[in-house]
C-alpha positions as CSV (number, residue, x, y, z in Angstrom):
1,X,0.0,0.0,0.0
2,X,1.4,3.4,-0.9
3,X,-0.4,6.5,0.3
4,X,-0.3,9.9,-1.4
5,X,1.2,11.9,1.5
6,X,1.4,11.4,5.2
7,X,-0.9,11.3,8.1
8,X,-0.5,14.3,10.3
9,X,3.2,14.5,9.9
10,X,3.8,10.8,10.5
11,X,3.1,7.3,9.4
12,X,3.1,3.8,10.9
13,X,4.2,0.5,9.5
14,X,3.6,-3.1,10.3
15,X,6.1,-5.7,9.1
16,X,7.4,-3.4,6.4
17,X,3.9,-2.2,5.2
18,X,3.4,1.5,5.8
19,X,0.2,3.4,6.3
20,X,0.0,7.0,5.3
21,X,-2.7,9.3,4.1
22,X,-2.9,12.5,2.2
23,X,-4.9,15.1,4.2
24,X,-4.6,18.1,1.9
25,X,-7.8,20.2,2.1
26,X,-9.8,20.3,-1.1
27,X,-10.6,23.5,-2.9
28,X,-12.5,26.0,-0.8
29,X,-16.2,26.7,-1.2
30,X,-17.2,29.3,-3.8
31,X,-20.7,30.2,-4.7
32,X,-20.2,28.7,-8.2
33,X,-18.9,25.4,-6.7
34,X,-22.0,25.2,-4.4
35,X,-24.3,25.5,-7.5
36,X,-22.2,22.8,-9.3
37,X,-22.6,20.5,-6.2
38,X,-26.3,20.4,-6.8
39,X,-25.8,19.6,-10.4
40,X,-23.5,16.7,-9.5
41,X,-26.0,15.1,-7.3
42,X,-24.4,16.0,-3.9
43,X,-27.6,16.5,-2.0
44,X,-29.3,16.4,1.3
45,X,-29.4,12.6,1.5
46,X,-25.6,12.5,1.3
47,X,-25.3,15.0,4.1
48,X,-27.7,13.1,6.2
49,X,-25.3,10.1,5.9
50,X,-22.0,12.0,6.2
51,X,-22.8,14.7,8.8
52,X,-23.1,12.4,11.9
53,X,-19.8,10.7,11.1
54,X,-18.0,14.0,10.4
55,X,-19.4,15.4,13.6
56,X,-18.2,12.4,15.6
57,X,-14.8,12.6,14.0
58,X,-14.4,16.3,14.8
59,X,-15.7,15.8,18.4
60,X,-13.3,12.9,18.9
61,X,-10.3,14.9,17.6
62,X,-11.1,18.3,19.1
63,X,-12.7,17.3,22.4
64,X,-15.0,20.3,22.5
65,X,-18.5,19.7,21.4
66,X,-19.3,23.3,20.3
67,X,-16.1,23.8,18.4
68,X,-16.5,20.3,16.8
69,X,-20.1,21.1,15.7
70,X,-19.0,24.4,14.1
71,X,-16.1,22.7,12.3
72,X,-18.4,19.8,11.2
73,X,-20.8,22.3,9.6
74,X,-17.9,23.9,7.7
75,X,-16.6,20.5,6.6
76,X,-20.0,19.5,5.3
77,X,-20.3,22.7,3.3
78,X,-16.9,22.0,1.8
79,X,-17.9,18.4,1.0
80,X,-21.1,19.5,-0.6
81,X,-19.3,22.1,-2.7
82,X,-16.3,20.0,-3.8
83,X,-17.2,16.3,-3.6
84,X,-16.2,14.3,-6.6
85,X,-19.0,13.1,-8.9
86,X,-18.7,9.4,-8.2
87,X,-20.8,6.4,-7.3
88,X,-17.7,4.7,-5.7
89,X,-18.4,4.6,-2.0
90,X,-14.7,4.0,-1.1
91,X,-13.6,7.1,-3.1
92,X,-16.3,9.2,-1.4
93,X,-15.4,7.9,2.0
94,X,-11.7,8.7,1.4
95,X,-12.7,12.2,0.2
96,X,-14.9,12.9,3.3
97,X,-12.2,11.6,5.6
98,X,-9.4,13.7,4.0
99,X,-11.6,16.8,4.1
100,X,-12.5,16.4,7.8
101,X,-8.9,15.5,8.8
102,X,-7.4,18.5,7.0
103,X,-10.0,20.8,8.6
104,X,-9.3,19.4,12.1
105,X,-5.5,19.7,11.5
106,X,-6.0,23.4,10.6
107,X,-8.2,24.0,13.6
108,X,-5.4,24.1,16.1
109,X,-4.8,22.1,19.3
110,X,-6.9,19.0,19.9
111,X,-8.5,17.7,23.0
112,X,-7.5,14.1,22.6
113,X,-6.7,12.1,25.7
114,X,-3.1,12.1,26.7
115,X,-2.8,8.3,25.9
116,X,-3.8,8.9,22.3
117,X,-1.2,11.6,21.9
118,X,1.5,9.0,22.7
119,X,0.5,6.9,19.7
120,X,2.0,7.3,16.2
121,X,-0.3,9.4,14.1
122,X,-1.6,6.6,11.9
123,X,-2.4,4.4,14.8
124,X,-4.3,7.3,16.5
125,X,-6.3,7.9,13.3
126,X,-7.3,4.2,13.0
127,X,-8.5,4.2,16.6
128,X,-10.4,7.4,16.2
129,X,-12.1,6.2,13.0
130,X,-12.9,2.7,14.3
131,X,-13.9,3.6,17.9
132,X,-15.0,7.2,18.1
133,X,-16.5,7.5,14.6
134,X,-17.7,3.9,14.5
135,X,-16.6,3.1,11.0
136,X,-16.5,-0.5,10.0
137,X,-13.1,-2.1,9.1
138,X,-13.9,-1.8,5.4
139,X,-15.0,1.8,5.6
140,X,-11.9,2.7,7.7
141,X,-9.7,1.0,5.1
142,X,-11.4,2.9,2.3
143,X,-11.0,6.2,4.2
144,X,-7.3,5.6,4.7
145,X,-6.6,4.0,1.3
146,X,-5.4,0.8,2.9
147,X,-6.4,-2.8,3.0
148,X,-8.7,-4.0,5.7
149,X,-6.0,-6.4,6.9
150,X,-3.5,-3.6,7.3
151,X,-6.1,-1.5,9.3
152,X,-6.8,-4.6,11.5
153,X,-3.1,-5.0,12.2
154,X,-2.5,-1.3,12.9
155,X,-5.5,-1.2,15.2
156,X,-4.2,-4.2,17.1
157,X,-0.8,-2.6,17.3
158,X,-2.3,0.7,18.6
159,X,-4.3,-1.2,21.3
160,X,-1.2,-3.0,22.4
161,X,0.6,0.3,22.7
162,X,-2.2,1.7,24.8
163,X,-2.3,-1.4,27.1
164,X,1.5,-1.1,27.7
165,X,1.3,2.7,28.4
C-alpha cells in the first residue's frame, strides 16, 4: 500500500507495510462550486449520511462539542461544494475523511486524551475512525486508502501500545 502523502506528519508501519494518508484540504467553497454541487447530485441525502460521522470525527479529535459542531458544519459545506462526482463509496469515504482530517488539523490544538497523543499518528487515526466515529473495518480501510487487513493490524498494534502505556 502506498499513500499519497502522510498522516498528520507521520506514518506507521507493520512488518514493512506503511500506512500514510494525504490530508490536503480540497478546494475552498465558492458560490459557483456550491451550485455545481447540486448539479453533480451532492444533496441532502448525502449530508444526512455524512454529517453524523463528520461530527463524531471532529468531536473525537477536538474534544470540544461546540467547536466540533461548528467545524463539522464547515466541513459538510466543503464536502457539498467540492465532492467528486462518483458512485464509488470507497472514493467518497476517502474524500470525506481527507476533508475532515485536514480541517481538524487546521483548527489548532486538539482535546485528545493524553494516551492517544502518545500513539504514532496513523495508529491514532485508525482508533479514532474505528472507535470514536464507528466506521467498519472496510470503511476505515477505504478512508485511509489501505487494505482491511492492514487496518486490522494497525488497530491491534495501537491497542497493544495503549495497554502497555
